[in-house]
N, C-alpha and C positions, 0 to 999 in steps of 0.2 A: 678395659675389662669392665663388665657390667657390675653394678653394686651387688646383685644377688650372687653372682659367681665369685665375687670377692669375699662375701660373707661365707659362702660354701667352702672356699679355699681356706679361710681362717679356721672354720670349724674342722676341716680335714686335718689341718696342721695340729690343732689342739688334740684331736683324736689320735693322730699319729704319735704325738709326744707321749700320750698315756698308754696306748695299746700297741704301738709299733713292734714291741718285742714279741708279741703274740703271732705276728705274721711270719711267713717263711723268709729266709734270707734273701731270696730273689725278689719277693714282694717288697721287702724293706729297701733293697737297693733301688728299685724302680721308683717307689714313692719318695725316697730321699732325693733322687734326681729331679723328680717332678715337682714336689712340694717345697723342698728346702733349697735346692739349687736352681729351681725355676727353669729347667730345661724343657724344650718342646718335646712332643711325642716323637717327632722325626729325629731329633738329636738323641733321644734315649734309644730309639730303635737302631740307629746307626751304631751307637756305643755298645748295645747289647747283641748286635748282629741278628736282628729280627725285624719284623715288619711293624709299621706304625699301628696297624690294626691290632696286632698282638699286644703291643704296649698299651694301647687304649683299653683293651680287654683286661689286662693285668691291673691297670690303675682303677678301672671301674670295679672289678671284683674285690680288690684290696680295700678300696674305700667303703664298699658295701660291707665287707667283713668288719671294718672299724666301726661302722654304724651299728652293726649287730652286737659287737662287744659292748658298746655304750648302752644299747637297749637292754642288754642282759645285766650289766654291772653298774651302770649309772655314775661312773666316777666324774665325768665332766659336769653332769647336772649337779652332783653333790658339791663339787668345787664352786660352782656358780651360786648355789644356795649359801654356802659358807661365806663367800665374798660379800654377798648382799647383806647377810646378818652382821658381819664385821663392820661394814660401812654404816649400817643402821646404829650399831652400838657406838661407833666413833662419833656420829652426829649427836647422839644422845649425851655422850660424855662431854662434847664441846658445849652443848647447851647447859649442862650442869656446871661446868667451869665458869661460864658467863654469869650464871645466877649467883655462884659463890663470889665471884669478883664484884658483882653489883652489891652484894651484902657487905663487902669490905672485910671479909674474914680472911 
């Protein structure tokens, strides 16, 4: 798997975790099999009794919908901003603890 497709898959997983409940039950089932269970399109098609092309279309439309939800709501981006801010504050706190330890207080 190429790195860019791995990054896209990771992003789709994160989006699915946040916005999956907004999809139809059918879309949820197909994306669950595709993203979480790592089934191929052919395996999903056989399981769903449909064609590989139909499954591909459902996956594409569903991930497009997830991207649209993120564009409108921004929950994934906000979580990233929060994580970066917490990491920055933790580094700052560690530096302050070192300074206090150096002072012998």
